[in-house]
mmCIF entry with sequence, helices, sheets and N, C-alpha, C, O atoms, coordinates in Angstrom:
data_MODEL
# 
_entry.id   MODEL 
# 
_entity.id                         1 
_entity.type                       polymer 
_entity.pdbx_number_of_molecules   1 
# 
_entity_poly.entity_id                      1 
_entity_poly.type                           'polypeptide(L)' 
_entity_poly.nstd_linkage                   no 
_entity_poly.nstd_monomer                   no 
_entity_poly.pdbx_seq_one_letter_code       MLEHLGWQEAADKITDSIEDTIASKVVTYDFARLMDGAEEVSTSAFADELIKNLK 
_entity_poly.pdbx_seq_one_letter_code_can   MLEHLGWQEAADKITDSIEDTIASKVVTYDFARLMDGAEEVSTSAFADELIKNLK 
_entity_poly.pdbx_strand_id                 A 
# 
loop_
_entity_poly_seq.entity_id 
_entity_poly_seq.num 
_entity_poly_seq.mon_id 
_entity_poly_seq.hetero 
1 1  MET n 
1 2  LEU n 
1 3  GLU n 
1 4  HIS n 
1 5  LEU n 
1 6  GLY n 
1 7  TRP n 
1 8  GLN n 
1 9  GLU n 
1 10 ALA n 
1 11 ALA n 
1 12 ASP n 
1 13 LYS n 
1 14 ILE n 
1 15 THR n 
1 16 ASP n 
1 17 SER n 
1 18 ILE n 
1 19 GLU n 
1 20 ASP n 
1 21 THR n 
1 22 ILE n 
1 23 ALA n 
1 24 SER n 
1 25 LYS n 
1 26 VAL n 
1 27 VAL n 
1 28 THR n 
1 29 TYR n 
1 30 ASP n 
1 31 PHE n 
1 32 ALA n 
1 33 ARG n 
1 34 LEU n 
1 35 MET n 
1 36 ASP n 
1 37 GLY n 
1 38 ALA n 
1 39 GLU n 
1 40 GLU n 
1 41 VAL n 
1 42 SER n 
1 43 THR n 
1 44 SER n 
1 45 ALA n 
1 46 PHE n 
1 47 ALA n 
1 48 ASP n 
1 49 GLU n 
1 50 LEU n 
1 51 ILE n 
1 52 LYS n 
1 53 ASN n 
1 54 LEU n 
1 55 LYS n 
# 
_struct_asym.id          A 
_struct_asym.entity_id   1 
# 
loop_
_struct_conf.conf_type_id 
_struct_conf.id 
_struct_conf.pdbx_PDB_helix_id 
_struct_conf.beg_label_comp_id 
_struct_conf.beg_label_asym_id 
_struct_conf.beg_label_seq_id 
_struct_conf.pdbx_beg_PDB_ins_code 
_struct_conf.end_label_comp_id 
_struct_conf.end_label_asym_id 
_struct_conf.end_label_seq_id 
_struct_conf.pdbx_end_PDB_ins_code 
_struct_conf.beg_auth_comp_id 
_struct_conf.beg_auth_asym_id 
_struct_conf.beg_auth_seq_id 
_struct_conf.end_auth_comp_id 
_struct_conf.end_auth_asym_id 
_struct_conf.end_auth_seq_id 
_struct_conf.pdbx_PDB_helix_class 
_struct_conf.details 
_struct_conf.pdbx_PDB_helix_length 
HELX_P HELX_P1 AA1 GLN A 8  ? ALA A 23 ? GLN A 8  ALA A 23 1 ? 16 
HELX_P HELX_P2 AA2 TYR A 29 ? ALA A 32 ? TYR A 29 ALA A 32 1 ? 4  
HELX_P HELX_P3 AA3 THR A 43 ? LYS A 52 ? THR A 43 LYS A 52 1 ? 10 
# 
_struct_conf_type.id          HELX_P 
_struct_conf_type.criteria    ? 
_struct_conf_type.reference   ? 
# 
_struct_sheet.id               AA1 
_struct_sheet.type             ? 
_struct_sheet.number_strands   2 
_struct_sheet.details          ? 
# 
_struct_sheet_order.sheet_id     AA1 
_struct_sheet_order.range_id_1   1 
_struct_sheet_order.range_id_2   2 
_struct_sheet_order.offset       ? 
_struct_sheet_order.sense        parallel 
# 
loop_
_struct_sheet_range.sheet_id 
_struct_sheet_range.id 
_struct_sheet_range.beg_label_comp_id 
_struct_sheet_range.beg_label_asym_id 
_struct_sheet_range.beg_label_seq_id 
_struct_sheet_range.pdbx_beg_PDB_ins_code 
_struct_sheet_range.end_label_comp_id 
_struct_sheet_range.end_label_asym_id 
_struct_sheet_range.end_label_seq_id 
_struct_sheet_range.pdbx_end_PDB_ins_code 
_struct_sheet_range.beg_auth_comp_id 
_struct_sheet_range.beg_auth_asym_id 
_struct_sheet_range.beg_auth_seq_id 
_struct_sheet_range.end_auth_comp_id 
_struct_sheet_range.end_auth_asym_id 
_struct_sheet_range.end_auth_seq_id 
AA1 1 VAL A 26 ? VAL A 27 ? VAL A 26 VAL A 27 
AA1 2 GLU A 39 ? GLU A 40 ? GLU A 39 GLU A 40 
# 
loop_
_atom_site.group_PDB 
_atom_site.id 
_atom_site.type_symbol 
_atom_site.label_atom_id 
_atom_site.label_alt_id 
_atom_site.label_comp_id 
_atom_site.label_asym_id 
_atom_site.label_entity_id 
_atom_site.label_seq_id 
_atom_site.pdbx_PDB_ins_code 
_atom_site.Cartn_x 
_atom_site.Cartn_y 
_atom_site.Cartn_z 
_atom_site.occupancy 
_atom_site.B_iso_or_equiv 
_atom_site.pdbx_formal_charge 
_atom_site.auth_seq_id 
_atom_site.auth_comp_id 
_atom_site.auth_asym_id 
_atom_site.auth_atom_id 
_atom_site.pdbx_PDB_model_num 
ATOM 1   N N  . MET A 1 1  ? 107.689 103.270 113.991 1.00 0.00 ? 1  MET A N  1 
ATOM 2   C CA . MET A 1 1  ? 108.971 102.846 113.651 1.00 0.00 ? 1  MET A CA 1 
ATOM 3   C C  . MET A 1 1  ? 109.865 103.917 112.879 1.00 0.00 ? 1  MET A C  1 
ATOM 4   O O  . MET A 1 1  ? 111.061 104.086 113.115 1.00 0.00 ? 1  MET A O  1 
ATOM 5   N N  . LEU A 1 2  ? 109.130 104.619 111.925 1.00 0.00 ? 2  LEU A N  1 
ATOM 6   C CA . LEU A 1 2  ? 109.829 105.764 111.355 1.00 0.00 ? 2  LEU A CA 1 
ATOM 7   C C  . LEU A 1 2  ? 110.306 106.803 112.246 1.00 0.00 ? 2  LEU A C  1 
ATOM 8   O O  . LEU A 1 2  ? 111.356 107.407 112.027 1.00 0.00 ? 2  LEU A O  1 
ATOM 9   N N  . GLU A 1 3  ? 109.554 107.028 113.252 1.00 0.00 ? 3  GLU A N  1 
ATOM 10  C CA . GLU A 1 3  ? 109.944 108.102 114.269 1.00 0.00 ? 3  GLU A CA 1 
ATOM 11  C C  . GLU A 1 3  ? 111.223 107.557 115.007 1.00 0.00 ? 3  GLU A C  1 
ATOM 12  O O  . GLU A 1 3  ? 112.157 108.319 115.256 1.00 0.00 ? 3  GLU A O  1 
ATOM 13  N N  . HIS A 1 4  ? 111.250 106.260 115.344 1.00 0.00 ? 4  HIS A N  1 
ATOM 14  C CA . HIS A 1 4  ? 112.378 105.749 115.986 1.00 0.00 ? 4  HIS A CA 1 
ATOM 15  C C  . HIS A 1 4  ? 113.642 105.856 115.120 1.00 0.00 ? 4  HIS A C  1 
ATOM 16  O O  . HIS A 1 4  ? 114.722 106.094 115.661 1.00 0.00 ? 4  HIS A O  1 
ATOM 17  N N  . LEU A 1 5  ? 113.541 105.688 113.787 1.00 0.00 ? 5  LEU A N  1 
ATOM 18  C CA . LEU A 1 5  ? 114.623 105.761 112.926 1.00 0.00 ? 5  LEU A CA 1 
ATOM 19  C C  . LEU A 1 5  ? 115.002 107.240 112.634 1.00 0.00 ? 5  LEU A C  1 
ATOM 20  O O  . LEU A 1 5  ? 115.986 107.474 111.933 1.00 0.00 ? 5  LEU A O  1 
ATOM 21  N N  . GLY A 1 6  ? 114.223 108.278 113.170 1.00 0.00 ? 6  GLY A N  1 
ATOM 22  C CA . GLY A 1 6  ? 114.605 109.656 112.935 1.00 0.00 ? 6  GLY A CA 1 
ATOM 23  C C  . GLY A 1 6  ? 113.848 110.131 111.776 1.00 0.00 ? 6  GLY A C  1 
ATOM 24  O O  . GLY A 1 6  ? 114.082 111.287 111.423 1.00 0.00 ? 6  GLY A O  1 
ATOM 25  N N  . TRP A 1 7  ? 112.979 109.451 111.116 1.00 0.00 ? 7  TRP A N  1 
ATOM 26  C CA . TRP A 1 7  ? 112.328 109.929 109.870 1.00 0.00 ? 7  TRP A CA 1 
ATOM 27  C C  . TRP A 1 7  ? 110.978 110.500 110.209 1.00 0.00 ? 7  TRP A C  1 
ATOM 28  O O  . TRP A 1 7  ? 109.918 109.988 109.850 1.00 0.00 ? 7  TRP A O  1 
ATOM 29  N N  . GLN A 1 8  ? 111.092 111.608 110.935 1.00 0.00 ? 8  GLN A N  1 
ATOM 30  C CA . GLN A 1 8  ? 109.869 112.338 111.402 1.00 0.00 ? 8  GLN A CA 1 
ATOM 31  C C  . GLN A 1 8  ? 108.965 112.758 110.358 1.00 0.00 ? 8  GLN A C  1 
ATOM 32  O O  . GLN A 1 8  ? 107.749 112.628 110.501 1.00 0.00 ? 8  GLN A O  1 
ATOM 33  N N  . GLU A 1 9  ? 109.526 113.303 109.216 1.00 0.00 ? 9  GLU A N  1 
ATOM 34  C CA . GLU A 1 9  ? 108.650 113.813 108.126 1.00 0.00 ? 9  GLU A CA 1 
ATOM 35  C C  . GLU A 1 9  ? 107.788 112.605 107.460 1.00 0.00 ? 9  GLU A C  1 
ATOM 36  O O  . GLU A 1 9  ? 106.575 112.676 107.266 1.00 0.00 ? 9  GLU A O  1 
ATOM 37  N N  . ALA A 1 10 ? 108.489 111.644 107.186 1.00 0.00 ? 10 ALA A N  1 
ATOM 38  C CA . ALA A 1 10 ? 107.749 110.407 106.733 1.00 0.00 ? 10 ALA A CA 1 
ATOM 39  C C  . ALA A 1 10 ? 106.625 109.974 107.615 1.00 0.00 ? 10 ALA A C  1 
ATOM 40  O O  . ALA A 1 10 ? 105.489 109.754 107.195 1.00 0.00 ? 10 ALA A O  1 
ATOM 41  N N  . ALA A 1 11 ? 107.038 109.851 108.982 1.00 0.00 ? 11 ALA A N  1 
ATOM 42  C CA . ALA A 1 11 ? 105.986 109.391 109.986 1.00 0.00 ? 11 ALA A CA 1 
ATOM 43  C C  . ALA A 1 11 ? 104.794 110.323 109.934 1.00 0.00 ? 11 ALA A C  1 
ATOM 44  O O  . ALA A 1 11 ? 103.630 109.926 109.889 1.00 0.00 ? 11 ALA A O  1 
ATOM 45  N N  . ASP A 1 12 ? 105.178 111.611 109.942 1.00 0.00 ? 12 ASP A N  1 
ATOM 46  C CA . ASP A 1 12 ? 103.947 112.644 109.922 1.00 0.00 ? 12 ASP A CA 1 
ATOM 47  C C  . ASP A 1 12 ? 103.097 112.533 108.726 1.00 0.00 ? 12 ASP A C  1 
ATOM 48  O O  . ASP A 1 12 ? 101.884 112.721 108.823 1.00 0.00 ? 12 ASP A O  1 
ATOM 49  N N  . LYS A 1 13 ? 103.660 112.236 107.592 1.00 0.00 ? 13 LYS A N  1 
ATOM 50  C CA . LYS A 1 13 ? 102.898 112.122 106.327 1.00 0.00 ? 13 LYS A CA 1 
ATOM 51  C C  . LYS A 1 13 ? 101.911 110.894 106.412 1.00 0.00 ? 13 LYS A C  1 
ATOM 52  O O  . LYS A 1 13 ? 100.752 110.951 106.003 1.00 0.00 ? 13 LYS A O  1 
ATOM 53  N N  . ILE A 1 14 ? 102.475 109.801 106.974 1.00 0.00 ? 14 ILE A N  1 
ATOM 54  C CA . ILE A 1 14 ? 101.671 108.590 107.088 1.00 0.00 ? 14 ILE A CA 1 
ATOM 55  C C  . ILE A 1 14 ? 100.567 108.868 108.230 1.00 0.00 ? 14 ILE A C  1 
ATOM 56  O O  . ILE A 1 14 ? 99.421  108.461 108.035 1.00 0.00 ? 14 ILE A O  1 
ATOM 57  N N  . THR A 1 15 ? 100.849 109.466 109.266 1.00 0.00 ? 15 THR A N  1 
ATOM 58  C CA . THR A 1 15 ? 99.877  109.777 110.220 1.00 0.00 ? 15 THR A CA 1 
ATOM 59  C C  . THR A 1 15 ? 98.761  110.711 109.719 1.00 0.00 ? 15 THR A C  1 
ATOM 60  O O  . THR A 1 15 ? 97.582  110.508 110.009 1.00 0.00 ? 15 THR A O  1 
ATOM 61  N N  . ASP A 1 16 ? 99.165  111.726 108.969 1.00 0.00 ? 16 ASP A N  1 
ATOM 62  C CA . ASP A 1 16 ? 98.169  112.555 108.375 1.00 0.00 ? 16 ASP A CA 1 
ATOM 63  C C  . ASP A 1 16 ? 97.334  111.826 107.352 1.00 0.00 ? 16 ASP A C  1 
ATOM 64  O O  . ASP A 1 16 ? 96.132  112.061 107.234 1.00 0.00 ? 16 ASP A O  1 
ATOM 65  N N  . SER A 1 17 ? 97.944  110.981 106.646 1.00 0.00 ? 17 SER A N  1 
ATOM 66  C CA . SER A 1 17 ? 97.159  110.120 105.606 1.00 0.00 ? 17 SER A CA 1 
ATOM 67  C C  . SER A 1 17 ? 96.063  109.326 106.330 1.00 0.00 ? 17 SER A C  1 
ATOM 68  O O  . SER A 1 17 ? 94.904  109.280 105.918 1.00 0.00 ? 17 SER A O  1 
ATOM 69  N N  . ILE A 1 18 ? 96.519  108.681 107.478 1.00 0.00 ? 18 ILE A N  1 
ATOM 70  C CA . ILE A 1 18 ? 95.584  107.811 108.187 1.00 0.00 ? 18 ILE A CA 1 
ATOM 71  C C  . ILE A 1 18 ? 94.468  108.721 108.705 1.00 0.00 ? 18 ILE A C  1 
ATOM 72  O O  . ILE A 1 18 ? 93.285  108.430 108.528 1.00 0.00 ? 18 ILE A O  1 
ATOM 73  N N  . GLU A 1 19 ? 94.892  109.917 109.400 1.00 0.00 ? 19 GLU A N  1 
ATOM 74  C CA . GLU A 1 19 ? 93.643  110.756 109.816 1.00 0.00 ? 19 GLU A CA 1 
ATOM 75  C C  . GLU A 1 19 ? 92.770  111.227 108.823 1.00 0.00 ? 19 GLU A C  1 
ATOM 76  O O  . GLU A 1 19 ? 91.566  111.293 109.070 1.00 0.00 ? 19 GLU A O  1 
ATOM 77  N N  . ASP A 1 20 ? 93.300  111.625 107.530 1.00 0.00 ? 20 ASP A N  1 
ATOM 78  C CA . ASP A 1 20 ? 92.509  112.175 106.471 1.00 0.00 ? 20 ASP A CA 1 
ATOM 79  C C  . ASP A 1 20 ? 91.578  111.040 105.954 1.00 0.00 ? 20 ASP A C  1 
ATOM 80  O O  . ASP A 1 20 ? 90.415  111.265 105.618 1.00 0.00 ? 20 ASP A O  1 
ATOM 81  N N  . THR A 1 21 ? 92.145  109.826 105.911 1.00 0.00 ? 21 THR A N  1 
ATOM 82  C CA . THR A 1 21 ? 91.249  108.726 105.329 1.00 0.00 ? 21 THR A CA 1 
ATOM 83  C C  . THR A 1 21 ? 90.224  108.286 106.144 1.00 0.00 ? 21 THR A C  1 
ATOM 84  O O  . THR A 1 21 ? 89.137  107.977 105.657 1.00 0.00 ? 21 THR A O  1 
ATOM 85  N N  . ILE A 1 22 ? 90.472  108.215 107.464 1.00 0.00 ? 22 ILE A N  1 
ATOM 86  C CA . ILE A 1 22 ? 89.371  108.017 108.508 1.00 0.00 ? 22 ILE A CA 1 
ATOM 87  C C  . ILE A 1 22 ? 88.422  109.125 108.500 1.00 0.00 ? 22 ILE A C  1 
ATOM 88  O O  . ILE A 1 22 ? 87.233  108.816 108.565 1.00 0.00 ? 22 ILE A O  1 
ATOM 89  N N  . ALA A 1 23 ? 88.725  110.329 108.433 1.00 0.00 ? 23 ALA A N  1 
ATOM 90  C CA . ALA A 1 23 ? 87.907  111.515 108.377 1.00 0.00 ? 23 ALA A CA 1 
ATOM 91  C C  . ALA A 1 23 ? 86.902  111.503 107.176 1.00 0.00 ? 23 ALA A C  1 
ATOM 92  O O  . ALA A 1 23 ? 85.765  111.973 107.209 1.00 0.00 ? 23 ALA A O  1 
ATOM 93  N N  . SER A 1 24 ? 87.533  110.861 106.058 1.00 0.00 ? 24 SER A N  1 
ATOM 94  C CA . SER A 1 24 ? 86.669  110.831 104.807 1.00 0.00 ? 24 SER A CA 1 
ATOM 95  C C  . SER A 1 24 ? 85.685  109.729 104.853 1.00 0.00 ? 24 SER A C  1 
ATOM 96  O O  . SER A 1 24 ? 84.894  109.584 103.922 1.00 0.00 ? 24 SER A O  1 
ATOM 97  N N  . LYS A 1 25 ? 85.686  108.881 105.961 1.00 0.00 ? 25 LYS A N  1 
ATOM 98  C CA . LYS A 1 25 ? 84.821  107.913 106.158 1.00 0.00 ? 25 LYS A CA 1 
ATOM 99  C C  . LYS A 1 25 ? 84.836  106.755 105.204 1.00 0.00 ? 25 LYS A C  1 
ATOM 100 O O  . LYS A 1 25 ? 83.825  106.085 104.997 1.00 0.00 ? 25 LYS A O  1 
ATOM 101 N N  . VAL A 1 26 ? 85.957  106.531 104.641 1.00 0.00 ? 26 VAL A N  1 
ATOM 102 C CA . VAL A 1 26 ? 86.275  105.358 103.719 1.00 0.00 ? 26 VAL A CA 1 
ATOM 103 C C  . VAL A 1 26 ? 87.151  104.466 104.595 1.00 0.00 ? 26 VAL A C  1 
ATOM 104 O O  . VAL A 1 26 ? 88.361  104.661 104.714 1.00 0.00 ? 26 VAL A O  1 
ATOM 105 N N  . VAL A 1 27 ? 86.480  103.464 105.213 1.00 0.00 ? 27 VAL A N  1 
ATOM 106 C CA . VAL A 1 27 ? 87.111  102.635 106.282 1.00 0.00 ? 27 VAL A CA 1 
ATOM 107 C C  . VAL A 1 27 ? 86.839  101.150 106.227 1.00 0.00 ? 27 VAL A C  1 
ATOM 108 O O  . VAL A 1 27 ? 85.916  100.687 105.557 1.00 0.00 ? 27 VAL A O  1 
ATOM 109 N N  . THR A 1 28 ? 87.596  100.476 106.888 1.00 0.00 ? 28 THR A N  1 
ATOM 110 C CA . THR A 1 28 ? 87.355  98.983  106.966 1.00 0.00 ? 28 THR A CA 1 
ATOM 111 C C  . THR A 1 28 ? 86.217  98.774  107.994 1.00 0.00 ? 28 THR A C  1 
ATOM 112 O O  . THR A 1 28 ? 85.844  99.643  108.782 1.00 0.00 ? 28 THR A O  1 
ATOM 113 N N  . TYR A 1 29 ? 85.687  97.477  107.895 1.00 0.00 ? 29 TYR A N  1 
ATOM 114 C CA . TYR A 1 29 ? 84.580  97.151  108.784 1.00 0.00 ? 29 TYR A CA 1 
ATOM 115 C C  . TYR A 1 29 ? 84.649  97.515  110.241 1.00 0.00 ? 29 TYR A C  1 
ATOM 116 O O  . TYR A 1 29 ? 83.643  97.943  110.807 1.00 0.00 ? 29 TYR A O  1 
ATOM 117 N N  . ASP A 1 30 ? 85.797  97.363  110.876 1.00 0.00 ? 30 ASP A N  1 
ATOM 118 C CA . ASP A 1 30 ? 85.877  97.632  112.285 1.00 0.00 ? 30 ASP A CA 1 
ATOM 119 C C  . ASP A 1 30 ? 85.722  99.119  112.607 1.00 0.00 ? 30 ASP A C  1 
ATOM 120 O O  . ASP A 1 30 ? 85.295  99.481  113.703 1.00 0.00 ? 30 ASP A O  1 
ATOM 121 N N  . PHE A 1 31 ? 86.069  99.972  111.651 1.00 0.00 ? 31 PHE A N  1 
ATOM 122 C CA . PHE A 1 31 ? 85.734  101.435 111.879 1.00 0.00 ? 31 PHE A CA 1 
ATOM 123 C C  . PHE A 1 31 ? 84.275  101.729 111.408 1.00 0.00 ? 31 PHE A C  1 
ATOM 124 O O  . PHE A 1 31 ? 83.537  102.463 112.065 1.00 0.00 ? 31 PHE A O  1 
ATOM 125 N N  . ALA A 1 32 ? 83.893  101.138 110.264 1.00 0.00 ? 32 ALA A N  1 
ATOM 126 C CA . ALA A 1 32 ? 82.518  101.429 109.714 1.00 0.00 ? 32 ALA A CA 1 
ATOM 127 C C  . ALA A 1 32 ? 81.444  101.177 110.539 1.00 0.00 ? 32 ALA A C  1 
ATOM 128 O O  . ALA A 1 32 ? 80.469  101.928 110.546 1.00 0.00 ? 32 ALA A O  1 
ATOM 129 N N  . ARG A 1 33 ? 81.534  100.032 111.351 1.00 0.00 ? 33 ARG A N  1 
ATOM 130 C CA . ARG A 1 33 ? 80.472  99.797  112.227 1.00 0.00 ? 33 ARG A CA 1 
ATOM 131 C C  . ARG A 1 33 ? 80.331  100.747 113.473 1.00 0.00 ? 33 ARG A C  1 
ATOM 132 O O  . ARG A 1 33 ? 79.346  100.700 114.210 1.00 0.00 ? 33 ARG A O  1 
ATOM 133 N N  . LEU A 1 34 ? 81.339  101.575 113.651 1.00 0.00 ? 34 LEU A N  1 
ATOM 134 C CA . LEU A 1 34 ? 81.249  102.669 114.707 1.00 0.00 ? 34 LEU A CA 1 
ATOM 135 C C  . LEU A 1 34 ? 80.966  104.089 114.274 1.00 0.00 ? 34 LEU A C  1 
ATOM 136 O O  . LEU A 1 34 ? 80.844  105.001 115.092 1.00 0.00 ? 34 LEU A O  1 
ATOM 137 N N  . MET A 1 35 ? 80.862  104.257 112.929 1.00 0.00 ? 35 MET A N  1 
ATOM 138 C CA . MET A 1 35 ? 80.683  105.485 112.189 1.00 0.00 ? 35 MET A CA 1 
ATOM 139 C C  . MET A 1 35 ? 79.423  105.646 111.350 1.00 0.00 ? 35 MET A C  1 
ATOM 140 O O  . MET A 1 35 ? 79.166  104.837 110.458 1.00 0.00 ? 35 MET A O  1 
ATOM 141 N N  . ASP A 1 36 ? 78.635  106.682 111.628 1.00 0.00 ? 36 ASP A N  1 
ATOM 142 C CA . ASP A 1 36 ? 77.568  106.888 110.800 1.00 0.00 ? 36 ASP A CA 1 
ATOM 143 C C  . ASP A 1 36 ? 78.022  107.353 109.380 1.00 0.00 ? 36 ASP A C  1 
ATOM 144 O O  . ASP A 1 36 ? 78.890  108.214 109.234 1.00 0.00 ? 36 ASP A O  1 
ATOM 145 N N  . GLY A 1 37 ? 77.382  106.731 108.335 1.00 0.00 ? 37 GLY A N  1 
ATOM 146 C CA . GLY A 1 37 ? 77.497  107.193 107.018 1.00 0.00 ? 37 GLY A CA 1 
ATOM 147 C C  . GLY A 1 37 ? 78.865  106.792 106.395 1.00 0.00 ? 37 GLY A C  1 
ATOM 148 O O  . GLY A 1 37 ? 79.313  107.350 105.393 1.00 0.00 ? 37 GLY A O  1 
ATOM 149 N N  . ALA A 1 38 ? 79.530  105.738 107.087 1.00 0.00 ? 38 ALA A N  1 
ATOM 150 C CA . ALA A 1 38 ? 80.877  105.273 106.553 1.00 0.00 ? 38 ALA A CA 1 
ATOM 151 C C  . ALA A 1 38 ? 80.724  104.431 105.402 1.00 0.00 ? 38 ALA A C  1 
ATOM 152 O O  . ALA A 1 38 ? 79.728  103.724 105.245 1.00 0.00 ? 38 ALA A O  1 
ATOM 153 N N  . GLU A 1 39 ? 81.764  104.489 104.523 1.00 0.00 ? 39 GLU A N  1 
ATOM 154 C CA . GLU A 1 39 ? 81.753  103.653 103.335 1.00 0.00 ? 39 GLU A CA 1 
ATOM 155 C C  . GLU A 1 39 ? 82.668  102.429 103.722 1.00 0.00 ? 39 GLU A C  1 
ATOM 156 O O  . GLU A 1 39 ? 83.878  102.634 103.811 1.00 0.00 ? 39 GLU A O  1 
ATOM 157 N N  . GLU A 1 40 ? 82.193  101.247 103.943 1.00 0.00 ? 40 GLU A N  1 
ATOM 158 C CA . GLU A 1 40 ? 83.004  100.127 104.250 1.00 0.00 ? 40 GLU A CA 1 
ATOM 159 C C  . GLU A 1 40 ? 83.707  99.569  103.004 1.00 0.00 ? 40 GLU A C  1 
ATOM 160 O O  . GLU A 1 40 ? 83.074  99.338  101.974 1.00 0.00 ? 40 GLU A O  1 
ATOM 161 N N  . VAL A 1 41 ? 85.013  99.358  103.115 1.00 0.00 ? 41 VAL A N  1 
ATOM 162 C CA . VAL A 1 41 ? 85.873  98.889  102.080 1.00 0.00 ? 41 VAL A CA 1 
ATOM 163 C C  . VAL A 1 41 ? 86.754  97.786  102.586 1.00 0.00 ? 41 VAL A C  1 
ATOM 164 O O  . VAL A 1 41 ? 86.865  97.565  103.792 1.00 0.00 ? 41 VAL A O  1 
ATOM 165 N N  . SER A 1 42 ? 87.364  97.112  101.688 1.00 0.00 ? 42 SER A N  1 
ATOM 166 C CA . SER A 1 42 ? 88.279  95.987  102.098 1.00 0.00 ? 42 SER A CA 1 
ATOM 167 C C  . SER A 1 42 ? 89.606  96.593  102.478 1.00 0.00 ? 42 SER A C  1 
ATOM 168 O O  . SER A 1 42 ? 89.885  97.750  102.166 1.00 0.00 ? 42 SER A O  1 
ATOM 169 N N  . THR A 1 43 ? 90.456  95.778  103.179 1.00 0.00 ? 43 THR A N  1 
ATOM 170 C CA . THR A 1 43 ? 91.670  96.198  103.738 1.00 0.00 ? 43 THR A CA 1 
ATOM 171 C C  . THR A 1 43 ? 92.546  96.767  102.609 1.00 0.00 ? 43 THR A C  1 
ATOM 172 O O  . THR A 1 43 ? 93.227  97.776  102.794 1.00 0.00 ? 43 THR A O  1 
ATOM 173 N N  . SER A 1 44 ? 92.521  96.105  101.428 1.00 0.00 ? 44 SER A N  1 
ATOM 174 C CA . SER A 1 44 ? 93.425  96.626  100.188 1.00 0.00 ? 44 SER A CA 1 
ATOM 175 C C  . SER A 1 44 ? 92.806  97.831  99.747  1.00 0.00 ? 44 SER A C  1 
ATOM 176 O O  . SER A 1 44 ? 93.577  98.719  99.383  1.00 0.00 ? 44 SER A O  1 
ATOM 177 N N  . ALA A 1 45 ? 91.478  98.075  99.698  1.00 0.00 ? 45 ALA A N  1 
ATOM 178 C CA . ALA A 1 45 ? 91.062  99.327  99.286  1.00 0.00 ? 45 ALA A CA 1 
ATOM 179 C C  . ALA A 1 45 ? 91.240  100.523 100.236 1.00 0.00 ? 45 ALA A C  1 
ATOM 180 O O  . ALA A 1 45 ? 91.297  101.699 99.878  1.00 0.00 ? 45 ALA A O  1 
ATOM 181 N N  . PHE A 1 46 ? 91.321  100.066 101.488 1.00 0.00 ? 46 PHE A N  1 
ATOM 182 C CA . PHE A 1 46 ? 91.671  101.035 102.493 1.00 0.00 ? 46 PHE A CA 1 
ATOM 183 C C  . PHE A 1 46 ? 93.102  101.521 102.306 1.00 0.00 ? 46 PHE A C  1 
ATOM 184 O O  . PHE A 1 46 ? 93.401  102.714 102.355 1.00 0.00 ? 46 PHE A O  1 
ATOM 185 N N  . ALA A 1 47 ? 94.011  100.490 102.079 1.00 0.00 ? 47 ALA A N  1 
ATOM 186 C CA . ALA A 1 47 ? 95.433  100.849 101.784 1.00 0.00 ? 47 ALA A CA 1 
ATOM 187 C C  . ALA A 1 47 ? 95.569  101.742 100.628 1.00 0.00 ? 47 ALA A C  1 
ATOM 188 O O  . ALA A 1 47 ? 96.361  102.683 100.644 1.00 0.00 ? 47 ALA A O  1 
ATOM 189 N N  . ASP A 1 48 ? 94.784  101.459 99.581  1.00 0.00 ? 48 ASP A N  1 
ATOM 190 C CA . ASP A 1 48 ? 94.721  102.350 98.306  1.00 0.00 ? 48 ASP A CA 1 
ATOM 191 C C  . ASP A 1 48 ? 94.338  103.755 98.686  1.00 0.00 ? 48 ASP A C  1 
ATOM 192 O O  . ASP A 1 48 ? 94.955  104.716 98.226  1.00 0.00 ? 48 ASP A O  1 
ATOM 193 N N  . GLU A 1 49 ? 93.371  103.884 99.485  1.00 0.00 ? 49 GLU A N  1 
ATOM 194 C CA . GLU A 1 49 ? 92.990  105.237 99.933  1.00 0.00 ? 49 GLU A CA 1 
ATOM 195 C C  . GLU A 1 49 ? 94.103  105.995 100.791 1.00 0.00 ? 49 GLU A C  1 
ATOM 196 O O  . GLU A 1 49 ? 94.316  107.201 100.667 1.00 0.00 ? 49 GLU A O  1 
ATOM 197 N N  . LEU A 1 50 ? 94.755  105.206 101.628 1.00 0.00 ? 50 LEU A N  1 
ATOM 198 C CA . LEU A 1 50 ? 95.802  105.730 102.394 1.00 0.00 ? 50 LEU A CA 1 
ATOM 199 C C  . LEU A 1 50 ? 97.006  106.355 101.491 1.00 0.00 ? 50 LEU A C  1 
ATOM 200 O O  . LEU A 1 50 ? 97.523  107.455 101.689 1.00 0.00 ? 50 LEU A O  1 
ATOM 201 N N  . ILE A 1 51 ? 97.343  105.448 100.475 1.00 0.00 ? 51 ILE A N  1 
ATOM 202 C CA . ILE A 1 51 ? 98.304  105.926 99.501  1.00 0.00 ? 51 ILE A CA 1 
ATOM 203 C C  . ILE A 1 51 ? 97.766  107.149 98.687  1.00 0.00 ? 51 ILE A C  1 
ATOM 204 O O  . ILE A 1 51 ? 98.533  108.075 98.424  1.00 0.00 ? 51 ILE A O  1 
ATOM 205 N N  . LYS A 1 52 ? 96.542  107.165 98.310  1.00 0.00 ? 52 LYS A N  1 
ATOM 206 C CA . LYS A 1 52 ? 96.017  108.347 97.550  1.00 0.00 ? 52 LYS A CA 1 
ATOM 207 C C  . LYS A 1 52 ? 96.049  109.566 98.431  1.00 0.00 ? 52 LYS A C  1 
ATOM 208 O O  . LYS A 1 52 ? 96.191  110.671 97.906  1.00 0.00 ? 52 LYS A O  1 
ATOM 209 N N  . ASN A 1 53 ? 95.922  109.438 99.776  1.00 0.00 ? 53 ASN A N  1 
ATOM 210 C CA . ASN A 1 53 ? 95.926  110.504 100.695 1.00 0.00 ? 53 ASN A CA 1 
ATOM 211 C C  . ASN A 1 53 ? 97.323  110.966 101.140 1.00 0.00 ? 53 ASN A C  1 
ATOM 212 O O  . ASN A 1 53 ? 97.437  111.931 101.895 1.00 0.00 ? 53 ASN A O  1 
ATOM 213 N N  . LEU A 1 54 ? 98.309  110.336 100.714 1.00 0.00 ? 54 LEU A N  1 
ATOM 214 C CA . LEU A 1 54 ? 99.651  110.819 101.134 1.00 0.00 ? 54 LEU A CA 1 
ATOM 215 C C  . LEU A 1 54 ? 99.991  112.016 100.438 1.00 0.00 ? 54 LEU A C  1 
ATOM 216 O O  . LEU A 1 54 ? 99.720  112.123 99.242  1.00 0.00 ? 54 LEU A O  1 
ATOM 217 N N  . LYS A 1 55 ? 100.585 112.965 101.098 1.00 0.00 ? 55 LYS A N  1 
ATOM 218 C CA . LYS A 1 55 ? 100.810 114.341 100.676 1.00 0.00 ? 55 LYS A CA 1 
ATOM 219 C C  . LYS A 1 55 ? 102.245 114.758 100.881 1.00 0.00 ? 55 LYS A C  1 
ATOM 220 O O  . LYS A 1 55 ? 102.607 115.894 100.576 1.00 0.00 ? 55 LYS A O  1 
# 
């Protein structure tokens, strides 16, 4: 949606945060069951990690 609005920088930051958070293996159940060594967290904890990883 942000890309559609022309806010490419914001869209890129969110995408990067998602990629970084998943790479750190701090994920919700749906990802954790597919990843070795992942830390399963709640949806709200995952959102907190996304916010923490925004750069």
